[in-house]
ROKEKOL-347799 format. One record per residue (C-alpha): x, z, y; chain; residue in one letter. Coordinates in steps of 0.25 Angstrom, whole numbers. Example, Ala and Ser with C-alpha at 12.3 -4.5 7.8 and 13.67 -1.06 7.14 Angstrom:
REM residues 2
> 49:31:-18:A:A
> 55:29:-4:A:S
END
This chain:
REM residues 171
> -40:139:-164:A:X
> -45:123:-163:A:X
> -57:129:-153:A:X
> -48:136:-146:A:X
> -38:122:-145:A:X
> -51:112:-143:A:X
> -57:122:-131:A:X
> -44:122:-126:A:X
> -43:106:-125:A:X
> -59:106:-119:A:X
> -58:117:-111:A:X
> -42:108:-104:A:X
> -50:99:-103:A:X
> -62:105:-94:A:X
> -53:107:-86:A:X
> -44:94:-87:A:X
> -59:89:-81:A:X
> -59:97:-70:A:X
> -47:90:-61:A:X
> -53:83:-51:A:X
> -46:69:-52:A:X
> -46:58:-44:A:X
> -37:44:-39:A:X
> -33:40:-23:A:X
> -30:24:-24:A:X
> -16:26:-17:A:X
> -17:14:-9:A:X
> -31:13:-4:A:X
> -29:27:2:A:X
> -16:21:13:A:X
> -24:11:15:A:X
> -37:15:19:A:X
> -26:29:23:A:X
> -28:29:41:A:X
> -15:32:45:A:X
> -7:23:34:A:X
> -13:11:42:A:X
> -11:19:57:A:X
> 5:22:51:A:X
> 2:8:46:A:X
> -2:0:57:A:X
> 10:7:65:A:X
> 20:3:57:A:X
> 12:-12:56:A:X
> 18:-11:70:A:X
> 31:-6:71:A:X
> 34:-14:60:A:X
> 31:-25:72:A:X
> 39:-21:83:A:X
> 49:-24:74:A:X
> 48:-36:71:A:X
> 45:-39:82:A:X
> 58:-34:85:A:X
> 64:-38:77:A:X
> 59:-55:79:A:X
> 61:-51:97:A:X
> 77:-48:91:A:X
> 80:-58:81:A:X
> 75:-67:91:A:X
> 82:-64:101:A:X
> 94:-64:93:A:X
> 91:-77:87:A:X
> 93:-82:103:A:X
> 105:-77:104:A:X
> 110:-81:92:A:X
> 104:-96:97:A:X
> 111:-96:111:A:X
> 127:-93:103:A:X
> 124:-104:96:A:X
> 123:-115:106:A:X
> 134:-106:116:A:X
> 142:-106:103:A:X
> 146:-120:105:A:X
> 151:-119:119:A:X
> 159:-107:114:A:X
> 174:-105:108:A:X
> 174:-103:92:A:X
> 180:-89:95:A:X
> 170:-85:109:A:X
> 156:-90:98:A:X
> 164:-81:87:A:X
> 165:-70:94:A:X
> 149:-70:99:A:X
> 142:-77:86:A:X
> 150:-65:80:A:X
> 143:-52:90:A:X
> 132:-64:87:A:X
> 132:-59:70:A:X
> 136:-45:76:A:X
> 121:-43:84:A:X
> 113:-48:75:A:X
> 117:-38:65:A:X
> 115:-27:74:A:X
> 102:-31:78:A:X
> 98:-34:62:A:X
> 104:-20:59:A:X
> 94:-13:69:A:X
> 84:-19:66:A:X
> 89:-16:52:A:X
> 87:-4:55:A:X
> 74:-2:63:A:X
> 68:-10:52:A:X
> 75:0:40:A:X
> 70:14:53:A:X
> 54:4:52:A:X
> 55:7:35:A:X
> 56:21:37:A:X
> 49:25:46:A:X
> 38:18:40:A:X
> 42:22:25:A:X
> 40:37:31:A:X
> 30:36:37:A:X
> 21:30:27:A:X
> 30:41:18:A:X
> 24:52:27:A:X
> 10:45:24:A:X
> 10:45:8:A:X
> 15:59:9:A:X
> 2:63:21:A:X
> -6:55:9:A:X
> -2:64:-4:A:X
> -4:76:6:A:X
> -18:75:10:A:X
> -23:67:-3:A:X
> -18:83:-8:A:X
> -28:89:2:A:X
> -39:80:-1:A:X
> -38:83:-17:A:X
> -35:98:-15:A:X
> -48:97:-3:A:X
> -57:91:-14:A:X
> -52:99:-27:A:X
> -45:87:-33:A:X
> -33:93:-43:A:X
> -30:76:-44:A:X
> -28:63:-37:A:X
> -20:53:-40:A:X
> -15:41:-35:A:X
> -19:29:-36:A:X
> -7:16:-34:A:X
> -2:6:-40:A:X
> 12:12:-46:A:X
> -1:17:-57:A:X
> -4:34:-55:A:X
> -19:32:-58:A:X
> -21:19:-67:A:X
> -36:19:-66:A:X
> -46:31:-57:A:X
> -62:32:-57:A:X
> -65:26:-46:A:X
> -77:38:-45:A:X
> -59:45:-44:A:X
> -53:38:-34:A:X
> -54:43:-18:A:X
> -45:33:-11:A:X
> -55:33:-1:A:X
> -58:49:0:A:X
> -44:54:0:A:X
> -42:39:11:A:X
> -54:45:21:A:X
> -48:58:19:A:X
> -34:55:23:A:X
> -40:47:35:A:X
> -48:59:37:A:X
> -36:67:39:A:X
> -28:56:47:A:X
> -39:56:58:A:X
> -34:71:58:A:X
> -23:68:60:A:X
> -23:59:69:A:X
> -32:65:79:A:X
END
């Protein structure tokens, strides 16, 4: 009985040693993934365009408010108050519009990044199957891999694979 148990443990440990396990540094992978760089560049352009538009609208409104300030001193109180209320209403509408655009931009950005992460995971699964890995772990700041031998780090290979996949879809 004792021999069977020892043989079973030995067999189990031999089987476990045959698993091909590696890890990927998620941060490095995404930093070097061309599609992520392209998405970031696209989003940066959208943010820059939004900021220019916001600044332009703000400057125009400030100019209008300053002109009203100068004019308000010469107007009767009730007329000045009415124009002031109209100006405040316009300010609120502009702020709501800008906030809505910012939220749309953030939602689009999050959607693109979520889609990218899902695509990366799918491609890593495909890579793992092609290369015969039992497990590919993700190393990140959250601590899913606290230590990994450098020879088990396949970040570079996976990044190259992902970039090749991306090049194939952009041609």
